[in-house]
KEGUVO-974026 format. One record per residue: x, y, z of N, C-alpha, C in turn; residue in one letter. Coordinates in steps of 0.1 Angstrom, whole numbers, m for minus. Example, Ala and Ser with C-alpha at 12.3 -4.5 7.8 and 13.67 -1.06 7.14 Angstrom:
// residues 2
<kevex <132; m57; 78>; <123; m45; 78>; <132; m33; 78>; "A">
<kevex <128; m22; 71>; <137; m11; 71>; <129; 0; 79>; "S">
//
This chain:
// residues 155
<kevex <52; 274; 60>; <57; 264; 70>; <48; 252; 70>; "M">
<kevex <34; 254; 70>; <25; 243; 70>; <26; 235; 57>; "L">
<kevex <28; 241; 46>; <30; 233; 34>; <42; 224; 34>; "V">
<kevex <53; 229; 40>; <65; 221; 42>; <63; 209; 51>; "R">
<kevex <56; 211; 62>; <53; 201; 71>; <44; 190; 65>; "L">
<kevex <34; 194; 57>; <25; 185; 51>; <32; 178; 40>; "V">
<kevex <40; 185; 32>; <48; 178; 22>; <57; 168; 28>; "T">
<kevex <64; 171; 39>; <72; 161; 46>; <64; 149; 51>; "G">
<kevex <52; 151; 56>; <44; 140; 61>; <40; 132; 49>; "L">
<kevex <36; 138; 38>; <32; 131; 26>; <44; 123; 20>; "A">
<kevex <56; 129; 20>; <68; 121; 16>; <70; 109; 25>; "L">
<kevex <70; 111; 38>; <72; 101; 47>; <62; 89; 46>; "L">
<kevex <49; 93; 46>; <39; 83; 46>; <38; 75; 33>; "S">
<kevex <39; 82; 22>; <38; 75; 9>; <51; 67; 7>; "T">
<kevex <62; 72; 12>; <75; 64; 11>; <74; 52; 19>; "G">
<kevex <69; 53; 32>; <68; 41; 40>; <58; 31; 34>; "L">
<kevex <47; 36; 28>; <37; 27; 22>; <44; 20; 10>; "L">
<kevex <50; 27; 1>; <56; 22; m10>; <67; 12; m7>; "S">
<kevex <75; 16; 3>; <86; 7; 8>; <81; m6; 14>; "G">
<kevex <71; m5; 22>; <66; m17; 29>; <60; m26; 18>; "A">
<kevex <52; m21; 9>; <46; m29; m1>; <57; m35; m11>; "F">
<kevex <66; m26; m14>; <77; m30; m22>; <85; m42; m16>; "G">
<kevex <89; m40; m4>; <96; m51; 3>; <88; m64; 3>; "Y">
<kevex <75; m62; 6>; <66; m74; 6>; <66; m81; m7>; "G">
<kevex <65; m73; m18>; <63; m78; m31>; <76; m85; m36>; "A">
<kevex <87; m79; m33>; <100; m84; m38>; <106; m95; m29>; "V">
<kevex <104; m94; m16>; <110; m104; m7>; <101; m114; m1>; "N">
<kevex <90; m109; 5>; <81; m118; 12>; <73; m126; 3>; "V">
<kevex <67; m120; m7>; <58; m128; m16>; <66; m138; m24>; "A">
<kevex <78; m134; m29>; <86; m144; m36>; <91; m155; m27>; "T">
<kevex <93; m152; m15>; <97; m163; m5>; <85; m172; m3>; "T">
<kevex <73; m167; m2>; <61; m175; m1>; <61; m186; m11>; "F">
<kevex <66; m183; m23>; <65; m192; m34>; <76; m203; m34>; "N">
<kevex <85; m203; m25>; <96; m213; m25>; <96; m221; m12>; "V">
<kevex <87; m218; m3>; <86; m226; 10>; <74; m235; 9>; "V">
<kevex <74; m246; 17>; <62; m255; 17>; <49; m247; 20>; "P">
<kevex <38; m252; 14>; <26; m245; 16>; <22; m243; 30>; "L">
<kevex <24; m253; 39>; <20; m251; 53>; <28; m240; 60>; "D">
<kevex <40; m239; 56>; <49; m228; 61>; <43; m214; 56>; "V">
<kevex <40; m214; 44>; <35; m201; 38>; <22; m197; 45>; "R">
<kevex <13; m206; 46>; <0; m203; 52>; <1; m199; 67>; "L">
<kevex <10; m206; 74>; <12; m202; 89>; <18; m188; 90>; "T">
<kevex <29; m186; 82>; <36; m173; 82>; <27; m162; 77>; "F">
<kevex <20; m164; 66>; <11; m154; 60>; <0; m150; 70>; "H">
<kevex <m6; m159; 77>; <m16; m156; 87>; <m10; m148; 98>; "S">
<kevex <1; m151; 103>; <8; m144; 114>; <12; m130; 109>; "A">
<kevex <17; m129; 97>; <21; m116; 92>; <9; m107; 90>; "L">
<kevex <m2; m112; 85>; <m13; m103; 83>; <m19; m98; 96>; "M">
<kevex <m18; m106; 107>; <m23; m101; 120>; <m15; m88; 124>; "R">
<kevex <m2; m89; 122>; <7; m77; 125>; <6; m66; 115>; "M">
<kevex <4; m69; 103>; <4; m59; 92>; <m9; m51; 92>; "N">
<kevex <m20; m57; 96>; <m33; m50; 95>; <m33; m36; 101>; "G">
<kevex <m30; m34; 114>; <m31; m21; 119>; <m20; m11; 114>; "P">
<kevex <m8; m17; 112>; <3; m8; 107>; <0; m3; 93>; "V">
<kevex <m3; m12; 84>; <m5; m8; 70>; <m18; 1; 68>; "M">
<kevex <m28; m2; 76>; <m40; 6; 75>; <m37; 21; 79>; "Q">
<kevex <m29; 22; 90>; <m26; 35; 95>; <m17; 42; 84>; "T">
<kevex <m7; 35; 79>; <1; 41; 69>; <m6; 45; 56>; "T">
<kevex <m16; 37; 52>; <m24; 40; 40>; <m32; 53; 43>; "M">
<kevex <m38; 53; 55>; <m46; 65; 59>; <m37; 78; 59>; "A">
<kevex <m26; 77; 65>; <m17; 89; 65>; <m12; 93; 52>; "L">
<kevex <m9; 83; 43>; <m5; 86; 29>; <m17; 93; 22>; "A">
<kevex <m29; 88; 23>; <m40; 94; 16>; <m43; 108; 22>; "A">
<kevex <m44; 109; 35>; <m48; 122; 41>; <m38; 133; 39>; "L">
<kevex <m25; 129; 40>; <m15; 139; 39>; <m14; 144; 24>; "S">
<kevex <m15; 135; 15>; <m15; 138; 1>; <m26; 147; m3>; "S">
<kevex <m38; 144; 2>; <m50; 152; m1>; <m49; 165; 6>; "L">
<kevex <m44; 166; 18>; <m42; 179; 25>; <m32; 187; 17>; "A">
<kevex <m22; 181; 11>; <m12; 188; 3>; <m19; 194; m9>; "L">
<kevex <m28; 186; m15>; <m36; 191; m27>; <m44; 204; m24>; "A">
<kevex <m49; 205; m11>; <m57; 216; m7>; <m47; 228; m5>; "V">
<kevex <m35; 226; m1>; <m26; 237; 3>; <m18; 243; m9>; "L">
<kevex <m17; 235; m19>; <m8; 240; m31>; <m17; 243; m42>; "V">
<kevex <m11; 248; m53>; <m19; 252; m65>; <m12; 247; m77>; "R">
<kevex <m19; 249; m88>; <m13; 246; m101>; <m12; 231; m103>; "G">
<kevex <m1; 227; m110>; <1; 213; m113>; <4; 205; m101>; "T">
<kevex <9; 211; m91>; <12; 204; m78>; <m1; 200; m72>; "H">
<kevex <m11; 208; m73>; <m24; 204; m67>; <m29; 191; m74>; "R">
<kevex <m28; 190; m87>; <m32; 178; m94>; <m23; 166; m91>; "Y">
<kevex <m10; 168; m89>; <m1; 157; m86>; <m4; 152; m72>; "L">
<kevex <m7; 161; m62>; <m10; 157; m49>; <m23; 150; m48>; "A">
<kevex <m33; 155; m55>; <m46; 149; m56>; <m45; 135; m61>; "G">
<kevex <m37; 133; m72>; <m35; 120; m78>; <m28; 111; m68>; "A">
<kevex <m18; 116; m61>; <m11; 108; m51>; <m21; 103; m40>; "A">
<kevex <m30; 112; m36>; <m40; 109; m26>; <m49; 98; m31>; "G">
<kevex <m54; 100; m44>; <m63; 90; m50>; <m56; 76; m51>; "A">
<kevex <m43; 76; m54>; <m36; 64; m55>; <m34; 57; m42>; "L">
<kevex <m32; 65; m31>; <m31; 59; m18>; <m45; 53; m14>; "A">
<kevex <m56; 60; m17>; <m69; 54; m15>; <m71; 41; m23>; "V">
<kevex <m66; 41; m36>; <m67; 29; m44>; <m59; 18; m37>; "A">
<kevex <m47; 21; m32>; <m40; 10; m25>; <m48; 4; m13>; "S">
<kevex <m55; 13; m6>; <m64; 8; 5>; <m75; 0; m1>; "F">
<kevex <m82; 4; m11>; <m93; m3; m17>; <m89; m17; m22>; "L">
<kevex <m78; m17; m29>; <m72; m29; m34>; <m70; m39; m23>; "I">
<kevex <m64; m34; m12>; <m61; m42; m1>; <m73; m47; 6>; "T">
<kevex <m83; m38; 8>; <m95; m41; 16>; <m104; m51; 8>; "R">
<kevex <m105; m48; m5>; <m115; m56; m13>; <m108; m68; m20>; "L">
<kevex <m95; m67; m22>; <m88; m78; m29>; <m80; m87; m19>; "G">
<kevex <m71; m82; m13>; <m62; m90; m4>; <m68; m95; 9>; "N">
<kevex <m75; m86; 16>; <m81; m90; 29>; <m90; m102; 28>; "V">
<kevex <m100; m103; 19>; <m108; m115; 18>; <m100; m128; 16>; "P">
<kevex <m90; m127; 8>; <m81; m139; 6>; <m73; m142; 18>; "I">
<kevex <m69; m131; 25>; <m62; m133; 38>; <m70; m141; 48>; "N">
<kevex <m83; m138; 48>; <m92; m145; 57>; <m93; m160; 53>; "G">
<kevex <m93; m163; 40>; <m93; m177; 36>; <m80; m184; 40>; "R">
<kevex <m69; m177; 38>; <m56; m182; 41>; <m55; m186; 56>; "I">
<kevex <m61; m177; 64>; <m61; m180; 78>; <m68; m193; 82>; "K">
<kevex <m79; m195; 75>; <m87; m208; 77>; <m79; m220; 72>; "E">
<kevex <m72; m218; 60>; <m65; m229; 54>; <m53; m233; 63>; "W">
<kevex <m48; m223; 70>; <m36; m226; 79>; <m40; m236; 90>; "A">
<kevex <m52; m237; 94>; <m56; m246; 105>; <m65; m257; 100>; "V">
<kevex <m68; m257; 87>; <m76; m268; 81>; <m68; m273; 68>; "T">
<kevex <m75; m275; 57>; <m69; m280; 45>; <m73; m270; 34>; "T">
<kevex <m63; m266; 26>; <m66; m256; 15>; <m75; m263; 5>; "P">
<kevex <m84; m255; m2>; <m92; m261; m12>; <m84; m265; m25>; "P">
<kevex <m91; m272; m34>; <m84; m276; m46>; <m79; m264; m54>; "A">
<kevex <m86; m253; m54>; <m82; m241; m62>; <m73; m232; m54>; "D">
<kevex <m67; m236; m44>; <m59; m227; m35>; <m48; m219; m43>; "Y">
<kevex <m42; m226; m53>; <m31; m219; m61>; <m37; m207; m69>; "A">
<kevex <m49; m209; m74>; <m55; m198; m82>; <m58; m186; m72>; "V">
<kevex <m63; m189; m60>; <m66; m179; m51>; <m53; m172; m46>; "Q">
<kevex <m42; m179; m44>; <m29; m173; m40>; <m24; m165; m52>; "L">
<kevex <m26; m169; m64>; <m22; m160; m76>; <m30; m147; m76>; "Q">
<kevex <m43; m148; m73>; <m51; m136; m72>; <m45; m127; m61>; "R">
<kevex <m42; m132; m50>; <m36; m124; m39>; <m24; m117; m44>; "W">
<kevex <m15; m124; m51>; <m3; m118; m56>; <m6; m107; m66>; "E">
<kevex <m16; m109; m75>; <m19; m99; m84>; <m24; m86; m77>; "M">
<kevex <m32; m88; m67>; <m37; m76; m59>; <m25; m70; m52>; "F">
<kevex <m15; m78; m47>; <m4; m73; m41>; <5; m64; m50>; "N">
<kevex <7; m69; m62>; <14; m61; m72>; <7; m48; m75>; "V">
<kevex <m6; m49; m77>; <m14; m37; m80>; <m13; m26; m69>; "A">
<kevex <m14; m30; m57>; <m14; m21; m46>; <1; m15; m44>; "R">
<kevex <10; m23; m47>; <24; m19; m46>; <27; m8; m57>; "T">
<kevex <22; m10; m69>; <24; m1; m80>; <17; 12; m77>; "L">
<kevex <4; 12; m72>; <m3; 24; m69>; <4; 32; m58>; "T">
<kevex <10; 25; m48>; <17; 32; m37>; <30; 38; m42>; "A">
<kevex <37; 31; m51>; <49; 36; m57>; <47; 48; m65>; "L">
<kevex <37; 48; m73>; <34; 60; m82>; <30; 72; m73>; "V">
<kevex <22; 69; m62>; <19; 80; m53>; <31; 86; m47>; "A">
<kevex <41; 78; m43>; <53; 83; m37>; <61; 91; m47>; "F">
<kevex <62; 86; m60>; <69; 93; m70>; <63; 107; m73>; "L">
<kevex <49; 108; m72>; <43; 121; m74>; <46; 130; m63>; "L">
<kevex <46; 125; m51>; <49; 134; m40>; <64; 139; m40>; "V">
<kevex <73; 129; m45>; <87; 133; m47>; <88; 144; m57>; "I">
<kevex <81; 143; m68>; <81; 153; m78>; <77; 167; m72>; "T">
<kevex <66; 167; m64>; <62; 180; m58>; <73; 185; m49>; "I">
<kevex <79; 177; m41>; <90; 181; m32>; <102; 186; m39>; "A">
<kevex <106; 180; m50>; <117; 184; m58>; <115; 197; m65>; "I">
<kevex <103; 199; m70>; <100; 211; m77>; <97; 223; m68>; "R">
<kevex <94; 220; m55>; <90; 231; m46>; <76; 233; m48>; "G">
<kevex <70; 239; m37>; <55; 242; m38>; <52; 257; m37>; "T">
<kevex <41; 260; m43>; <35; 273; m42>; <22; 271; m35>; "R">
<kevex <20; 279; m25>; <8; 278; m17>; <m4; 284; m24>; "T">
<kevex <m16; 278; m21>; <m28; 283; m27>; <m32; 296; m20>; "A">
<kevex <m39; 304; m28>; <m43; 317; m22>; <m57; 316; m17>; "K">
//
C-alpha cells in the first residue's frame, strides 16, 4: 500500500513539474520573444514572484517522492526511481544556479534599463529553462515506466 501511495505521489509531483516547465517552455518563453522587451521584463518579474514558492515545493516533492520510491522498491525500478530523483534535484539546481540569478537581474532591468548584453543573458535563461524542462520530463517518464511495469517492494 505504501509503495502505491509513494508511486502516486511521485507520478503526480514529477508530472506537475514536467507539465509546468513544459508549459513555460512552449508557451510562456516563446511569448516572451514576441512581446516588447518592457512587457517581457515586467511580466517575467511578476511571474517569478508567483512561481518561486510553487515550483520549489513541486521540485522538492518530485525529488523526495522519487527518492523515497527508490528506497521502497528493488531491482531496475530502484535505479529508475533513483535516477528520477536525481533528475528532479538537477531541475532544482539548474533553476537555483542558472535561472534564479538571471531572474534577479531581470527584476532590476524591469525598473531600470537593461544592459547592452541583455539579449545574451536572456538566451542563457532560455537555455537553462530548456535544460530544467528536459530533466523534469525525463524524471516523469521514468516514474511512468515504474508505474506501468508495476513495483516490487524491497525486502
